[in-house]
N, C-alpha and C positions, 0 to 999 in steps of 0.2 A: 363182929365182922361187918355187918350191914352198915352200922353207924360209921365205922372207920372208912369204909369205901366211899360213902356219900360225902363225908367231910373232905376227903382227899380230892374227889371229883370236882367239888365246888370250887376249889382253888387251882386245880391243875389241868382242867379240861381245855382242849384246844378249841379255838373259835372255828366253827364250821358253818357255812352259809345256810345249811338246813337245820341247824340247832337253834338259832336265835328265835325263830318263830316256826315251830314244826308244822308243816302242812303235808297232807298225804302224798301229793305228787312229788314234791322235792325229796321227802324222806324215802319214798319207795325207789325213786330213781337213784338216790345215793347208795342205798343198800345193794341194789343190783350191780351198780358200777364197782362197788368196793369188794365184791366177791372176787377173790384171786388177784386183787389189785390194791396197791397202797394208796393212802390218802393223797400223798404228794402227786402221784400220777393222775389220780381221778379228778382233782380239783379243776384244772383247766378244761378237761373234757366235760365235766358237769356243767360248767358255766356256758360253754359253747352249745352243748346239747339243749340246755334249758332256753337259751336264746333262740335256737332254731325251732324247738318244739316246746312252747311255753306252757302247754296244758296237756292233760291226758287226751283231750279231744283232738288237739293238733297232732299228737303222736298217733292216735288211732286212725286218722284219715291220711297219714303220710304214706308215700310210696316206700316199700321195703328197701329199695336201693338207696334212697336218701337216708334212711335210718342207719343202714350199714355203713354208708359213707361218713356219717357223723360219728360213728363208733370206731372208725378206722384207726388202728394203732393200739387199741386196748386189748386186742386178742379175745379169745373165748367168745367167738361171735354168736354162739348159741344163745348167750345172754341177751344180745341185741334182738335176735329173732323172737325170743320168748317175751322180751319187753314189749315189742310191737304187738304180738298176739294178745298179751295181757291187757294192753291199753285198749284194744277193741272190746275185750270182755268187760273191763271196768267202765268204759264209756257207755256200754249198753245196760249194765246192771247196777252200777254205783260202787262206791268204795267199800271194801271189806272193813270189819272192825276187829273181830276176834282172831286169835291165832288160827283157829280151825277154818275160818272163812278165808284168811290169807293163804292158807295151805292149798286152797283150790285154785289159786291163780298160777298160770304158767310161769315157771322159773323161780318160784318161791318154795324153799324148803323149810324144815323145822326152825333153823336158826333165824332166817329172814322173817318168817311168820311171827316168831316170838318178839323179835326186835321191833317190828312195826306195830304189833298189837300193844306192846308195853308203852312205846313212846307216844303213839297217836290216841290210844283209847284207855291207857292205864291198866291194862290187863296184867295181872301178877303171874307172868310166865317167864322163866329164865332163859336167856340165850346161852348157847354153847357153840362158839366158833373156835378157830385155832388159838386165838389169844386167850380166851377164857379157859380152854382145856389146859393150856400151858401153865397159867396162873395156879389152877387148883390141882393139877397133877403134882406141882411142887408143894403147894400149901398142905395137901393131905397125903403126899407121897403115894399117889395112885399109879399102879403099874399098868393100867389099861392102854391099849392102842386106840387113841382117840380119832384116828382116821376112820374108824368103824362106827356105824350108826348106833349099835347097841351100847357101846361104851359112852357115847355122847348122851344117849337117853338116860343112862344110869347117873351120869353127872348132873343132868338137868333135875332129876328127882332129888338128888342130894342138895342142890341149890334152892329147891322150891321153898323150904321153910324159911330161908334167909330173905328171899325176895318178898315173902308173905308178910314180913315184919315192917315193911316200908309203905308209905303212901306215895312214893315216887319210884315206881318200878322201872320206868323208862330211864331215869337217872342211874338206878342200880345196875341195869344191864349195860348202859354206856360206860359206867365206871369200871366194870369188870373188863370190858373190851379195851378201854383206854389204858388201864393198868398194864395189860399185856403188851400193848403197842408201845408204850412209853417207858415203862419201868421193868417189868418182868419179861424182858426180851429174850429171844432164843439163845443168844450168846452174851456173856458178860452182863447179867441182870444187875440193875442198880438197887440192890437190896437195902442200902442205907436210906433210900427215898420211898421205900414201900410201906404203905399203911398197914400191911398185914405181916410185916417181917417178924414181929414178936412171936406169932403163933405158927410161922411157916416151918413145917416139919423138914423140908429139904434144906432150908437155910441152917436150921439147928444142927443138921448132920453134915453140912458142908457138901451136899451132893446135888446142888441145883442143876448142874450141867447134865445129870443123869436122867432128868425128867423134862418133858414126857418121854416115856419109852417109845422107841421106834423100831419097827421091824426092818430088817435089812432090805434096801432097795435093790430091785433087779435092774440090770443095765438095760437101757432103752434100745430097742432094735433100730438099726440104721437103714434108711432108704436113700438111695442115690438117684439123681436124674440130672440130665443136662438140659438147660433152658436156653432159649434164643432171645436176644434183645434186637428187635428189628423196628426201625423207625421209618416214617415216610418223608422225613426232612421238613415237615410242617408242624412238628410238635406232637404228632400222634404216634402211638406205639402199638405194635401188633400184640393183642391180648386175647385171652380166651375166658369166657364166663363159665364158672363152674355151676353146672345145673344138675349134678349127679347126687347131691345131698351130702351128708356128713358135715364135718366141722367147717369146711370152706364153701358150703353152698351159698350161692348168690354173690360170691367174690370173684374178682377178675385176677387172672394169673398169667405169667409168661408162658408161651407155648413150649412144651417139652419136645425134645428131639431124641432120636435113638440111632446108634450106628447102623449104617447100611453098607459097610464094606469100604474098600480102598480102590482108588482109580489112579493109574499111572499113565502119564502122557509124556513122550520124549519129543523135545523140540531140538532144533539145530544147535542151540547154544545153552540149553538147560534141560533138566529133567523135572517134571512136575509130579509130585506125589500128593494126591488129594484124598483127605478123609471125608467120606460121604455120610451125611446125616439125613434122616428121613423123619417127616412129621405129617400126621393126619389130624387136622383140627378144623373147627369152625371158627378160626381166629379172624379178627378184623381190627383195623386201625381205629383206635379210640383215643380220646383225650384222657390221659391217666389221672388228671385232676378232677374228672367228672364222674368217675365210677369208683365203687369201693374196692380197694385192692387187698389181696392177701398180704400178710405182713412181710413174708420173704420177698414177694414181688416189689412191694413198696421200698424195701431196703435196697434191693438191687437197682431199681430205677433212680433212687436218690444218689447212690454211689456213681451211677453213670451220668449224673447231672440232668436227668430227665424229669425231675420233680422240683 
C-alpha cells in the first residue's frame, strides 16, 4: 500500500504554492486555511494573506481587525483568531518540530500537528482527516463514525506501520489526503484511477457508497431576525461591532431590529398604517470595506450594491 500510494502521488499530485519548497510559515498557514475549506477556495486567500502578512513576525504584530479583514469570506473565524494568537506564540518561542510540539499551538489539532510534523520535519506520524478517513473506511470496510476522535485515533494506529515503512512520511500523508480529494470522493469515486483499488474491500463488494458510516444528522435549529440597512449617503453603512465573543467576535454586523407594535394615522385623503421597529445598539456609520464583516452582512451589502 505504501509503495502504491507514493508512486501515484508522484505523478498525480496537484501543484500547490506551499509544496514546491515547504517552509514552516506557508505550510502552517495553508493547513489552517484548508480546515473546513476546499483548495480552490483557499488559493486566492492564501496568496493575498501571504502578501499582506509575509512572515510569522508580520502576522504576530498585526492588529486583529486587519487579520480578520484579510480572512473575510472564508468563515470559521475562530481559525483566524487562533492563527493570530499562535503567530505571537511562535514569534516568541520559535517553530515547533514534532507533532507533540505542534499540538501545543492554538488552533492545531491532531491532524494538523501530524501533517506539519511529517512534511516539515519528517516525523513518521500519520494524518487522519475527512479525506483519509473516507479512503480507509472503504479500503478496510470500517464501520466507525470518523467524526469522533476515538475512531480517528484508532485509524491513525492502523496506519502507523504503513507510514513507518517510508522515508518520505510527508509525501505519504499528502498522498492519502490527495487520494481522497481527487479519486476517492464522497460521491461517485473514480475507482478505475485508484492505486489501492485491487485491495479495496468496499470496491470488491460494490458498497463504496456505504462508507464511511454516518450517523443521522439532526436538523439545525432556526433563528430568525430582522436587520436594517442604513446608509449615510456617503458610502458608509450603519454597523455594529460584535464584542460579545462567540463565532462572530470582532466582526461587524448589520443592526438587528425587533417589532414594537403598529401605529395608524388617518389623513384627509389616505390612511397610514405603520409597522414600528425598535433597535438598541452602539451602531455607527463606518466604511464597510475597512472593517471585517460577518459573512451574512457582507452578502447583504453586496446584494444592495454597497460593496
